[in-house]
C-alpha positions in Angstrom: -26.8 27.0 17.6 -27.6 24.7 20.5 -24.8 22.7 22.2 -24.7 19.6 24.3 -22.4 19.2 27.3 -19.9 16.3 27.3 -21.1 13.5 29.6 -17.6 12.3 30.6 -16.9 12.8 34.3 -14.8 15.9 35.0 -14.9 17.1 31.4 -16.2 20.7 30.7 -16.3 20.4 26.9 -19.2 20.6 24.5 -20.3 18.2 21.7 -19.4 19.6 18.3 -20.0 17.5 15.2 -20.7 14.5 17.4 -17.5 14.6 19.5 -16.3 16.6 22.6 -14.1 19.5 21.7 -11.9 18.9 24.7 -11.6 15.1 25.4 -12.7 13.9 22.0 -15.3 11.4 23.4 -18.4 10.7 21.3 -21.6 12.5 22.3 -24.7 11.0 23.8 -27.1 9.1 21.5 -28.6 11.4 18.9 -25.5 13.7 18.6 -23.4 11.3 16.6 -23.9 8.1 14.6 -20.4 6.9 15.3 -20.0 3.9 17.6 -16.6 2.7 18.5 -13.3 3.0 16.8 -14.5 1.6 13.5 -17.2 4.3 13.2 -14.7 7.0 14.0 -12.4 5.7 11.4 -15.2 5.7 8.9 -16.2 9.3 9.8 -12.7 10.5 9.0 -12.8 8.5 5.8 -15.8 10.5 4.5 -13.6 13.7 4.3 -11.6 13.8 1.2 -12.3 10.2 0.3 -11.7 9.0 -3.2 -13.8 6.4 -5.0 -11.9 4.6 -7.7 -13.8 4.5 -10.9 -13.0 2.8 -14.2 -12.4 6.2 -15.7 -10.0 7.1 -12.9 -8.1 3.9 -13.1 -7.7 4.4 -16.8 -5.3 7.2 -16.0 -2.8 4.7 -14.6 0.5 4.9 -16.6 1.4 1.2 -16.1 1.3 -1.0 -19.2 3.1 -4.2 -20.2 6.0 -2.3 -21.9 6.3 0.3 -19.1 5.9 -1.9 -16.0 9.0 -2.1 -13.9 8.2 -5.8 -13.1 9.6 -6.7 -16.5 13.1 -5.5 -15.5 15.8 -7.8 -14.3 16.0 -7.9 -10.5 18.9 -8.5 -8.2 18.9 -11.8 -6.3 17.5 -11.4 -2.8 16.1 -13.7 -0.1 15.8 -17.4 -0.9 17.2 -16.8 -4.4 20.4 -15.3 -3.0 20.6 -17.9 -0.3 20.2 -20.9 -2.7 22.5 -19.4 -5.3 25.3 -19.0 -2.8 24.7 -22.4 -1.3 23.9 -20.7 2.0 22.1 -22.5 4.8 21.0 -19.3 6.4 17.3 -19.3 7.3 15.2 -16.3 7.8 15.1 -14.9 11.2 11.3 -14.6 11.3 11.1 -13.6 15.0 13.3 -10.5 14.7 10.9 -8.2 12.8 11.5 -4.6 13.7 8.9 -2.8 15.8 9.0 0.0 13.2 6.7 -2.2 11.0 3.7 -1.8 13.4 1.4 0.8 11.9 -1.8 2.5 13.0 -5.3 1.7 11.7 -5.6 4.0 8.7 -7.1 1.9 5.9 -10.5 3.5 6.0 -9.0 7.0 6.1 -7.8 6.7 2.5 -11.0 5.5 0.8 -14.7 4.9 1.6 -16.7 1.7 1.8 -20.5 1.7 1.8 -21.8 0.5 5.2 -23.8 -2.7 5.4 -26.9 -2.9 7.6 -26.9 -5.3 10.5 -28.9 -8.5 10.1 -31.3 -9.3 13.0 -30.7 -12.8 14.3 -34.4 -13.7 14.3 -34.6 -12.8 10.7 -31.5 -14.9 9.9 -33.1 -18.2 11.0 -33.8 -20.4 8.1 -37.4 -21.6 7.7 -36.4 -24.8 5.9 -32.7 -25.5 6.5 -31.4 -27.7 3.7 -27.9 -28.3 2.3 -28.0 -28.3 -1.6 -27.1 -31.7 -3.0 -24.2 -30.3 -4.9 -22.6 -29.3 -1.6 -23.1 -32.6 0.2 -19.7 -34.3 0.6 -18.5 -36.9 3.1 -16.9 -35.2 6.1 -14.3 -38.0 6.3 -13.1 -38.5 2.7 -14.8 -35.7 0.7 -16.7 -38.0 -1.6 -20.0 -36.9 -3.0 -22.9 -38.2 -0.9 -26.6 -37.6 -0.5 -27.2 -37.2 -4.3 -30.4 -37.8 -6.2 -30.7 -41.1 -8.0 -33.4 -42.5 -10.3 -35.6 -39.5 -9.8 -35.5 -39.9 -6.0 -34.0 -37.0 -3.9 -30.8 -37.7 -2.1 -30.6 -38.8 1.5 -29.7 -36.2 4.1 -28.4 -38.9 6.4 -26.6 -42.2 5.7 -23.3 -43.8 5.2 -20.6 -42.8 2.6 -20.4 -45.4 -0.1 -16.6 -44.8 -0.4 -15.4 -44.9 3.2 -18.5 -46.2 5.0 -18.4 -43.4 7.6 -21.7 -41.8 8.6 -22.9 -38.4 7.3 -25.8 -36.2 8.2 -27.1 -32.9 6.8 -30.1 -32.8 9.1 -30.0 -30.1 11.8 -29.4 -31.7 15.2 -31.0 -28.9 17.1 -34.5 -27.6 16.7 -36.3 -24.5 17.9 -36.8 -24.5 21.7 -34.0 -26.9 22.5 -32.0 -25.8 25.6 -28.3 -26.4 25.2 -26.0 -26.3 28.2 -28.8 -25.4 30.5 -28.9 -21.7 29.3 -29.0 -21.4 25.5 -32.4 -21.5 23.9 -32.2 -22.5 20.2 -34.1 -20.4 17.7 -33.1 -22.4 14.7 -30.3 -23.0 12.1 -28.8 -20.0 10.3 -26.1 -21.6 8.1 -24.2 -24.8 7.3 -20.5 -24.9 7.7 -17.7 -27.4 7.5 -18.5 -28.9 11.0 -22.3 -29.0 10.5 -25.1 -26.6 11.1 -24.7 -23.3 12.8 -27.6 -22.1 15.1 -28.9 -18.9 16.6 -29.9 -19.0 20.2 -30.8 -16.8 23.2 -28.6 -16.8 26.3 -31.2 -16.7 29.0 -28.5 -16.2 31.7 -27.3 -12.9 30.1 -30.3 -10.7 29.2 -31.5 -13.0 26.4 -28.6 -11.9 24.2 -28.3 -13.5 20.9 -25.4 -16.1 20.5 -24.3 -18.5 17.9 -23.8 -22.3 18.5 -21.4 -24.0 16.2 -20.7 -27.7 16.2 -17.3 -28.7 17.7 -17.3 -32.4 17.6 -19.8 -35.2 17.2 -18.6 -38.3 19.0 -20.0 -41.1 20.9 -16.9 -41.1 23.2 -17.5 -38.7 26.1 -13.8 -38.7 27.0 -12.9 -37.7 23.5 -15.5 -34.9 23.6 -14.2 -33.6 26.9 -10.6 -33.7 25.6 -11.6 -31.8 22.5 -13.4 -29.1 24.5 -10.4 -28.7 26.8 -8.1 -28.5 23.9 -10.1 -25.6 22.4 -10.6 -23.6 25.7 -7.8 -21.3 24.7 -10.1 -19.7 22.2 -12.1 -18.2 25.1 -9.0 -16.2 26.0 -8.9 -14.5 22.6 -10.2 -10.9 23.1 -9.9 -8.4 20.2 -12.4 -6.0 18.9 -11.9 -7.3 15.4 -12.4 -11.0 16.3 -15.6 -12.7 17.1 -15.8 -13.4 20.8 -16.0 -17.0 22.2 -18.2 -17.2 25.2 -18.4 -20.8 26.2 -18.0 -24.5 25.2 -21.0 -26.8 26.0 -22.2 -30.3 25.2 -25.7 -31.5 24.2 -26.7 -35.1 23.5 -23.2 -36.2 22.8 -22.2 -33.3 20.6 -19.9 -30.4 21.5 -20.7 -26.7 20.6 -18.8 -23.5 20.6 -20.9 -20.6 21.9 -19.9 -17.4 20.3 -20.9 -13.8 19.8 -23.6 -13.2 17.2 -22.3 -10.9 14.4 -25.2 -9.7 12.4 -23.4 -8.7 9.3 -22.6 -9.8 5.8 -19.6 -11.8 4.8 -17.4 -10.6 2.0 -18.3 -13.8 0.1 -21.9 -12.8 0.3 -21.1 -9.3 -0.8 -19.4 -10.7 -3.9 -22.4 -12.9 -4.5 -24.7 -9.8 -4.3 -22.5 -7.9 -6.7 -22.6 -10.8 -9.1 -26.4 -11.0 -9.0 -26.7 -7.3 -9.6 -24.4 -7.6 -12.6 -26.6 -10.3 -14.2 -24.4 -13.3 -13.3 -21.1 -11.7 -14.3 -18.4 -11.7 -11.6 -18.1 -8.2 -10.3 -15.1 -7.9 -7.9 -14.9 -5.2 -5.2 -13.2 -2.0 -6.3 -9.5 -2.5 -5.7 -9.3 0.3 -3.1 -12.1 -1.2 -1.1 -10.7 -4.7 -1.3 -7.4 -3.5 0.1 -9.1 -1.4 2.8 -11.0 -4.5 4.1 -7.7 -6.4 4.4 -6.0 -3.5 6.0 -8.7 -3.3 8.6 -8.5 -7.0 9.6 -4.7 -7.3 9.7 -4.4 -6.1 13.4 -6.5 -9.1 14.3 -4.0 -11.4 12.7 -1.1 -9.7 14.4 -2.9 -10.1 17.7 -3.3 -13.8 17.1 0.3 -14.2 16.0 1.5 -12.4 19.1 -0.3 -15.1 21.1 1.4 -17.8 19.1 -1.8 -18.6 17.3 -2.5 -19.0 13.6 -5.9 -18.6 11.9 -5.2 -21.2 9.2 -8.3 -20.9 7.1 -8.8 -17.2 6.1 -11.0 -16.5 3.0 -13.8 -14.1 2.1 -16.3 -16.2 4.0 -14.6 -15.5 7.3 -14.6 -11.7 7.2 -17.9 -10.0 8.1 -18.9 -6.4 7.5 -21.3 -4.9 10.0 -22.1 -1.3 9.3 -18.7 0.4 8.8 -16.8 -2.2 10.8 -15.4 -5.7 10.2 -15.1 -8.8 12.2 -13.0 -11.9 11.8 -15.2 -14.9 12.4 -15.0 -18.7 12.4 -12.2 -19.6 14.8 -12.7 -23.3 14.2 -9.3 -23.6 12.4 -7.3 -21.5 14.9 -4.4 -23.5 16.4 -1.3 -23.0 18.4 2.0 -22.7 16.5 3.5 -25.5 18.6 0.5 -27.8 18.1 1.8 -30.7 15.9 -1.2 -33.0 16.4 -4.5 -31.2 15.9 -6.3 -31.4 12.6 -5.3 -28.7 10.1 -8.2 -26.8 8.4 -7.7 -25.1 5.1 -9.4 -24.3 1.8 -8.0 -25.2 -1.6 -6.9 -22.1 -3.4 -6.2 -20.2 -0.2 -4.0 -22.6 1.8 -0.3 -22.2 1.4 1.4 -25.0 -0.5 3.7 -26.0 2.3 1.0 -26.5 4.9 0.4 -30.2 4.2 4.1 -30.9 4.7 5.3 -28.6 7.5 2.0 -27.4 9.0 0.6 -23.8 9.4 2.7 -20.8 10.4 2.6 -17.0 10.4 3.9 -17.2 6.8 1.0 -19.5 5.7 -1.5 -17.0 7.3 0.1 -14.3 5.2 -0.4 -16.4 2.1 -4.1 -16.9 2.8 -4.4 -13.1 3.2 -2.8 -12.4 -0.1 -4.9 -15.0 -1.9 -8.1 -13.5 -0.3 -7.1 -10.1 -1.5 -6.8 -11.4 -5.1 -10.2 -13.0 -5.0 -11.8 -9.8 -3.7 -10.2 -7.5 -6.2 -10.6 -9.5 -9.5 -12.1 -12.6 -11.1 -9.4 -15.0 -10.2 -10.2 -17.8 -12.6 -8.4 -21.1 -11.9 -7.3 -20.1 -8.3 -8.3 -23.6 -7.1 -6.9 -25.5 -10.1 -4.5 -23.9 -12.6 -3.2 -21.3 -10.2 -3.8 -23.2 -7.0 -0.3 -22.2 -5.8 0.7 -19.4 -8.1 -0.6 -16.1 -9.5 -1.7 -15.7 -13.1 0.7 -14.0 -15.6 1.0 -10.3 -15.5 0.3 -9.8 -19.2 -3.0 -11.7 -18.8 -4.2 -9.9 -15.7 -5.6 -6.3 -16.1 -5.4 -5.7 -12.3 -1.7 -6.4 -12.2 -1.1 -4.3 -15.4 -2.9 -1.3 -13.8 -1.4 -1.6 -10.3 2.2 -2.8 -10.4 2.8 -2.1 -6.7 -0.2 -4.2 -5.8 1.2 -7.0 -8.0 4.5 -6.8 -6.2 2.9 -6.9 -2.8 0.8 -10.0 -3.8 3.9 -11.6 -5.3 5.6 -11.3 -2.0 2.6 -12.3 0.2 2.0 -15.4 -1.9 5.7 -16.3 -2.6 6.2 -20.1 -3.0 8.9 -20.1 -0.3 7.4 -19.0 3.0 10.7 -17.3 4.0 10.2 -14.9 1.1 6.8 -13.7 2.4 6.2 -10.8 4.7 7.4 -11.8 8.1 4.4 -10.3 10.0 0.9 -9.0 9.5 2.2 -5.6 10.7 4.8 -5.5 8.0 2.2 -6.5 5.4 -0.2 -3.8 6.7 2.4 -1.0 6.5 3.2 -1.9 2.9 -0.5 -2.4 1.9 -1.3 1.0 3.3 1.4 2.5 1.0 0.0 0.6 -2.0 -3.5 1.8 -1.2 -2.4 5.4 -0.9 -0.7 5.0 -4.3 -3.8 3.4 -5.9 -6.1 6.1 -4.6 -3.7 8.9 -5.6 -2.9 7.7 -9.1 -6.6 7.3 -9.9 -6.8 11.1 -10.2 -4.9 13.6 -12.3 -2.5 16.2 -10.9 0.2 16.2 -8.2 -0.2 15.0 -4.7 -1.6 17.5 -2.2 -0.4 15.7 0.9 2.8 14.0 2.2 3.1 11.0 4.4 6.0 10.1 6.6 7.7 6.8 5.9 9.1 4.6 8.7 11.8 3.2 6.4 13.1 6.2 4.4 13.7 9.9 4.8 12.3 12.3 2.2 14.4 13.0 -1.0 16.5 16.1 -1.2 16.5 18.1 -4.5 18.7 21.1 -4.9 18.1 21.7 -8.6 16.7 20.1 -11.7 19.4 17.4 -11.7 19.3 14.2 -9.7 22.2 12.3 -8.2 22.5 9.4 -5.9 23.2 11.8 -3.1 19.7 13.2 -3.5 17.9 9.9 -3.1 16.2 9.3 0.3 18.3 8.1 3.2 17.4 4.9 5.0 15.9 5.6 8.4 17.7 3.9 11.3 16.1 1.0 13.1 16.0 2.0 16.8 15.6 -1.6 17.8 19.2 -2.4 16.5 21.4 -3.3 19.6 24.1 -0.9 18.5 22.0 2.2 18.1 23.0 3.7 21.6 26.6 3.5 20.5 25.9 4.8 17.0 24.3 7.9 18.4 27.6 8.9 19.9 29.2 9.0 16.4 28.4 12.4 15.1 31.3 13.2 12.7 30.6 15.2 9.5 33.7 14.3 7.6 32.8 10.9 6.0 36.4 9.6 6.0 36.8 10.3 9.7 33.3 8.9 10.4 34.2 5.7 8.6 37.3 5.3 10.7 35.2 5.7 13.9 32.7 3.2 12.6 35.4 0.7 11.9 36.1 0.8 15.7 32.6 -0.2 16.7 32.5 -2.5 19.8 30.6 -5.1 17.7 28.9 -5.2 14.3 25.2 -5.1 13.7 23.0 -4.3 10.6 22.9 -0.6 11.5 26.7 -0.4 12.0 27.3 -2.1 8.7 24.8 0.2 6.9 26.4 3.3 8.6 29.9 2.1 7.3 28.5 1.6 3.8 27.0 5.1 3.8 30.2 6.7 5.1 32.3 4.8 2.6 30.0 5.8 -0.2 30.3 9.5 0.7 34.1 9.2 1.1 34.5 7.6 -2.3 35.8 4.4 -0.9 33.4 2.3 -2.9 35.1 -1.1 -2.3 34.3 -0.7 1.4 30.6 -0.4 0.5 30.9 -3.7 -1.3 32.5 -5.2 1.8 29.6 -4.0 4.1 27.0 -5.2 1.6 28.5 -8.7 1.4 28.7 -9.0 5.2 25.1 -7.9 5.6 23.7 -10.3 3.0 25.9 -13.1 4.3 24.3 -12.8 7.7 20.8 -12.3 6.2 20.0 -12.9 2.5 16.7 -11.1 3.0 18.4 -7.8 4.1 17.0 -5.5 1.4 18.7 -2.5 2.9 22.0 -3.9 1.8 20.7 -4.2 -1.7 19.6 -0.6 -1.5 23.2 0.4 -0.7 24.5 -1.7 -3.6 22.2 0.2 -5.9 23.6 3.5 -4.7 27.2 2.4 -5.2 26.3 1.2 -8.6 24.9 4.6 -9.5 28.1 6.2 -8.1 30.1 3.9 -10.5 27.8 4.7 -13.4 26.6 1.0 -13.6 23.0 1.8 -14.4 22.0 -1.8 -15.2 23.3 -3.0 -11.8 21.5 -0.1 -10.1 18.2 -1.0 -11.8 18.5 -4.6 -10.7 19.2 -3.6 -7.1 16.4 -1.0 -6.8 13.9 -3.3 -8.6 14.6 -5.9 -5.9 14.1 -3.4 -3.1 10.8 -2.3 -4.8 9.6 -5.9 -4.6 10.5 -6.1 -0.9 8.8 -2.9 0.1 6.2 -2.2 -2.6 4.3 0.4 -0.6 7.4 2.7 -0.4 8.1 5.5 -2.9 11.8 5.7 -2.4 12.7 2.5 -4.4 10.4 3.7 -7.2 12.2 7.1 -7.3 15.6 5.4 -7.3 14.5 2.9 -10.0 13.1 5.7 -12.1 16.4 7.6 -11.9 18.4 4.4 -12.8 16.1 3.7 -15.7 16.3 7.3 -16.9 20.1 7.2 -16.7 20.2 3.9 -18.5 17.9 5.0 -21.3 14.8 3.0 -20.3 12.7 6.1 -20.2 9.2 4.6 -20.6 9.6 2.7 -17.3 11.2 5.8 -15.7 8.4 8.1 -16.8 5.6 5.8 -15.4 7.5 5.6 -12.0 8.0 9.3 -11.9 4.3 9.8 -12.4 3.4 7.5 -9.5 5.8 9.4 -7.2 4.5 12.8 -8.2 0.8 11.8 -7.7 1.3 10.0 -4.5 3.3 12.1 -2.1 4.0 15.9 -2.1 7.6 15.2 -0.8 8.3 13.4 -4.1 6.8 16.0 -6.5 10.0 18.0 -7.2 12.4 15.1 -8.1 9.6 13.4 -10.0 8.6 16.5 -11.9 12.2 17.3 -12.9 12.7 13.7 -14.0 9.5 13.9 -16.2 10.7 17.2 -17.6 14.1 15.8 -18.5 12.6 12.7 -20.2 9.9 14.6 -22.2 12.2 17.5 -23.2 14.7 14.9 -24.4 12.1 13.4 -26.8 11.1 16.9 -28.0 7.8 17.1 -26.0 8.2 20.6 -24.6 4.5 20.9 -23.8 4.7 17.7 -21.7 7.9 18.9 -20.0 6.2 22.2 -19.1 3.2 20.3 -17.7 5.5 18.3 -15.5 7.3 21.3 -14.1 3.9 22.9 -13.4 3.3 20.1 -10.9 5.8 21.7 -8.5 3.7 23.8 -6.1 4.7 27.4 -5.0 5.2 26.0 -1.4 8.0 23.8 -2.6 11.6 25.0 -2.2 12.2 23.8 -5.7 9.5 26.0 -7.1 11.8 28.8 -8.3 14.1 26.3 -10.0 11.1 24.6 -11.7 9.8 28.0 -13.0 13.3 28.9 -14.2 13.6 25.6 -16.0 10.1 26.1 -17.4 11.1 29.4 -18.8 14.3 28.1 -20.4 12.4 25.3 -22.1 9.8 27.6 -23.5 12.5 30.1 -24.7 14.4 27.3 -26.5 11.4 25.5 -27.8 11.1 27.4 -31.1 7.4 27.9 -30.4 7.4 31.4 -31.7 6.2 34.6 -29.9 3.6 32.9 -27.6 6.3 30.6 -26.2 8.6 33.5 -25.6 5.8 35.4 -23.8 5.1 32.4 -21.6 8.8 32.1 -20.9 9.0 35.6 -19.4 5.7 35.1 -17.6 7.2 32.0 -15.9 9.7 34.1 -13.9 7.7 37.3 -13.6 6.8 36.9 -10.0 9.9 35.0 -8.8 12.5 36.3 -6.4 15.6 35.4 -8.3 19.1 36.9 -8.9 18.6 40.2 -10.7 21.5 39.5 -13.0 19.9 36.2 -14.0 16.6 38.0 -14.6 18.1 40.7 -16.7 20.2 38.3 -18.7 17.1 36.1 -19.4 15.1 39.2 -20.5 17.9 40.0 -22.9 17.8 36.5 -24.4 14.0 36.4 -24.7 13.4 39.9 -26.0 16.3 39.6 -28.4 14.8 36.4 -29.8 11.4 38.0 -30.0 12.8 41.0 -31.9 14.5 38.7 -34.4 11.1 36.9 -35.0 9.3 40.2 -35.5 11.9 41.5 -37.9 11.7 38.3 -40.0 8.0 37.4 -39.7 6.3 40.6 -38.8 4.7 42.0 -35.6 1.8 40.4 -33.6 0.4 42.9 -31.2 -1.9 40.4 -29.7 1.1 38.8 -28.0 2.5 40.6 -25.0 6.1 39.8 -24.0 7.4 41.1 -20.7 4.6 43.7 -20.6 5.3 44.9 -24.2 3.4 44.1 -27.4 5.3 42.0 -29.9 6.1 44.9 -32.2 9.5 46.3 -33.2 9.4 49.7 -31.4 8.2 48.3 -28.1 10.5 45.3 -28.2 13.5 47.5 -29.0 12.7 49.7 -26.0 12.4 46.6 -23.7 15.6 45.1 -25.0 17.5 48.3 -24.6 16.3 48.6 -21.0 17.3 45.0 -20.3 20.8 45.6 -21.6 21.2 48.8 -19.5 19.9 46.9 -16.4 22.5 44.2 -17.0 25.2 46.8 -17.4 24.4 48.3 -14.0 25.0 45.0 -12.3 28.3 44.5 -14.1 31.5 44.8 -12.0 33.8 45.0 -15.0 34.2 48.3 -16.8 34.9 46.5 -20.1 31.8 44.4 -19.9 29.7 47.5 -18.8 30.9 49.4 -21.9 30.1 46.4 -24.1 26.6 46.1 -22.7 25.9 49.8 -23.1 27.0 49.5 -26.7 24.6 46.7 -27.2 21.8 48.8 -25.8 22.6 51.6 -28.1 22.8 49.2 -31.1 19.2 48.0 -30.5 17.8 51.4 -29.6 15.2 52.5 -32.0 15.8 55.7 -34.1 14.4 58.9 -32.6 14.7 62.7 -33.4 16.6 63.3 -30.2 
């Protein structure tokens, strides 16, 4: 096999599968089709990717009756603040750095690439704005419409406000704008007029796009407008279209930007609709989420610069090959800009924007609304549901994907303080939801585990579950008291609580540590104190509500625990820990349908959650008499799990007690055949199973096709096996009285012989 040397200076590696085996750089042209970070991401996506199909989605356990969103939820955020008459406002600027995640969206699913569109081929031969889209740029009234059989005017004055309108391209082929941009023609029409493709004759004749900035007869106003928008030229991000220049031509201002020869998500939806015969065909839900995940770092970049995008929608996200680009920066503005015009689109714009202006929270809202439009036919999103989501029971997408519904509910919350506080926070949770959607679309247990930045993994010692086994909260290293807290390493919870009470000052992590120590020490009233103080300082502190759920479990207050964990689930819908805790609270409280659906989600999504979820499923199904279903649940626990032995022992016990006859007894012994377990336990179980099998054979006759513990299900063989099991058990007995009793039992079942 021929190899190619790496071209990077100083590297001695070779190109394997398109990448250097030492430095990881892509090979020269011809050795790899990957270009840039987006292609590398897509390359990894092709390995183990899962395409969500209608058949796969049908396996989702969530239904109206089983969905946890129907449960009562503890008050949190604005609901808690208003109920308490609190004037606390959300501290939006204090988001933890833990919520910044890596770009992984394309590593969970696959999206078909879209070929690039050549700029010359994108030029319209006869640029024309359809009459139904001609509206006055000043008042929005219909203009330029046909009348008495005559076509509508493309230029004129609005009959409502008398302001001029024009839908005729101002630039034509061959025009030179700004002394360097040679116009090729119009390629689209936007909110500020026609958009043109041009060649930059100063930079290798590269293609650029000219977009109208302002038409004004006042040169001073035009200059001021250009100066005001110059900050856009400082925006540099691989996911955002680049602004090259601002120029004027014949009294009009133009933004000169990078040409992105791709297809907008709006056009992708139109193509799918045409292919479906005019029926709306949304993107597969996993692809819709992956697109949003990919673009969220661009929003975080803008927000870090104190800029807001304002007008995000499917039109403004372009797919080129296997990469995406955020385009149309015309609505971008500074957060402290109180005077500039605000751009937005009905159905996407947050309801508070007309009153208080745009914000990070309003951008989050537009992202959530865009995701809904991409993933389903959102009828009425610009009318009936212009500022709300449709009811769950009428929306198949929400019924199938409860976690996605919770995420959208938070992203599009009416109160901006209840939304995700940053694009990074939204991205981390959306990644978790995507992982869940992809995993639950297929049968079987999860094969991989993923580390959470908010929770540790659950600990399961046996087939029971207690509040102590639920995941611990991970500490927030950005908390100001973390250096001091690291000095408190006391195992005894009572002594640890005393040390924590002497903290130099309180902080969220100090209060959470006190609550945990008090819970472990059994001083439950102190947990309540810490929770109250946390929520008093910040009504959106969901970690306090998590602690209140744990203390409710410790008190046996399952209804209160359900409400607490349900509220946490709504705050971090991409995390599995709240789902596991809610499942346990529902199981304990008798709401087993909801518990079962949540346990299934946990088992299919993350290998760390298989054991507690499988045991929970087994308890629920065995309780309703579904032994077969309980056994299937226990079979989800892999041999690599430390809970495997306990799962197999529980499986054996269920089969032995099921009343399923000789085959069930045979399967029971097979369940522990290869396990390394206590020999006394093994011998005792063999006595129980072989004794039950002998009783069945004596009453119903032999069945030599069934082999139990290596012996056919016939009386002589079973008696021999049972005798041997009794004698094995006797050898392990430390009591002479018990040993004699077991030997007597062995002799009693021994078959008759001539010796």
